[in-house]
C-alpha positions in Angstrom: 0.0 0.0 0.0 1.4 3.4 -1.0 0.0 6.8 -0.5 0.8 9.8 -2.8 0.5 13.4 -1.8 -1.2 15.8 -4.2 -1.6 19.6 -4.2 -5.4 19.6 -4.8 -8.3 17.3 -5.5 -7.7 17.8 -9.2 -4.2 16.6 -9.0 -5.2 13.7 -6.7 -7.8 12.5 -9.2 -5.3 12.7 -12.0 -2.8 10.6 -10.0 -5.5 8.0 -9.3 -6.5 7.9 -13.0 -2.9 7.4 -14.0 -2.4 4.6 -11.5 -5.7 2.9 -12.4 -4.9 3.0 -16.1 -1.8 0.8 -15.5 -3.7 -1.7 -13.3 -3.2 -0.3 -9.8 -6.2 -0.7 -7.4 -6.9 2.9 -6.3 -8.9 4.8 -3.7 -9.5 8.5 -3.3 -11.8 10.6 -1.1 -13.3 14.1 -1.3 -16.3 16.2 -0.4 -18.2 19.3 -1.5 -16.1 21.8 -3.5 -13.2 19.4 -3.7 -15.4 17.0 -5.6 -16.5 19.8 -8.0 -12.8 20.7 -8.5 -12.1 17.1 -9.8 -15.0 17.2 -12.3 -12.8 16.8 -15.5 -10.8 13.8 -14.3 -14.0 12.2 -13.0 -15.4 12.1 -16.5 -12.0 10.9 -17.7 -12.1 7.9 -15.3 -15.5 6.8 -16.5 -14.7 7.4 -20.1 -11.5 5.3 -19.8 -13.4 2.6 -17.9 -11.2 2.8 -14.8 -12.4 1.0 -11.7 -11.6 3.9 -9.3 -13.4 4.0 -5.9 -14.0 7.4 -4.3 -15.2 7.9 -0.7 -17.4 10.9 -0.7 -18.4 12.6 2.5 -21.5 14.2 1.1 -21.9 17.8 2.0 -23.7 20.8 0.6 -21.7 22.5 -2.1 -21.4 26.2 -2.7 -22.3 27.5 0.8 -19.9 29.0 3.2 -21.5 27.0 6.0 -21.3 23.8 3.9 -21.3 21.2 6.7 -24.9 20.0 6.0 -25.1 16.5 4.6 -27.4 16.7 1.6 -25.7 14.8 -1.2 -25.7 17.8 -3.6 -22.0 17.3 -4.3 -22.2 13.7 -5.4 -25.6 13.9 -7.1 -24.4 16.8 -9.1 -22.0 14.3 -10.7 -24.7 11.8 -11.5 -24.1 12.0 -15.3 -20.4 11.2 -14.9 -21.2 7.5 -15.2 -20.1 6.6 -11.6 -21.9 3.9 -9.7 -23.1 5.6 -6.5 -23.5 3.7 -3.3 -25.3 5.8 -0.6 -24.6 4.4 2.9 -26.5 4.9 6.1 -23.9 3.7 8.7 -20.3 2.7 9.1 -20.9 -1.0 8.4 -22.5 -0.1 5.0 -19.5 2.1 4.2 -17.1 -0.9 4.7 -19.4 -3.3 2.9 -20.1 -1.0 -0.1 -16.4 -0.1 -0.5 -15.7 -3.8 -1.0 -18.7 -4.2 -3.3 -17.5 -1.2 -5.3 -14.2 -2.8 -6.0 -15.7 -6.1 -7.0 -18.3 -4.5 -9.3 -16.0 -1.9 -10.8 -13.2 -4.4 -11.6 -15.6 -6.9 -13.2 -14.5 -6.9 -16.9 -18.2 -6.7 -17.9 -18.7 -3.5 -16.0 -15.5 -1.5 -15.5 -17.0 1.6 -14.0 -15.8 3.9 -11.2 -17.8 4.3 -8.0 -18.7 6.8 -5.3 -19.2 5.4 -1.8 -21.1 8.2 -0.1 -22.1 8.9 3.4 
């Protein structure tokens, strides 16, 4: 297991895409405006059929007091062809992260996924 430091969410997603494109199992996480910042590489991940898994701590996007959990950040990316798992508790987060890898890496599917809380 290796972690890579990036300067922003945009750079982090580009690193994840590059690693996934050569066969590395990848994971990234973000929330709110950070998820909006990585919009372009999100579409690249789904367009290249990369089985990337993103943990998304769903928060309201665009407000200065954006600590409200309302899924507006991940649902705004609904057309990016990511499978979205919405979790209710910690056990579902663990279970759906494992499921996201199994589903996304299936050669018949090959889609990235959000695991959202």
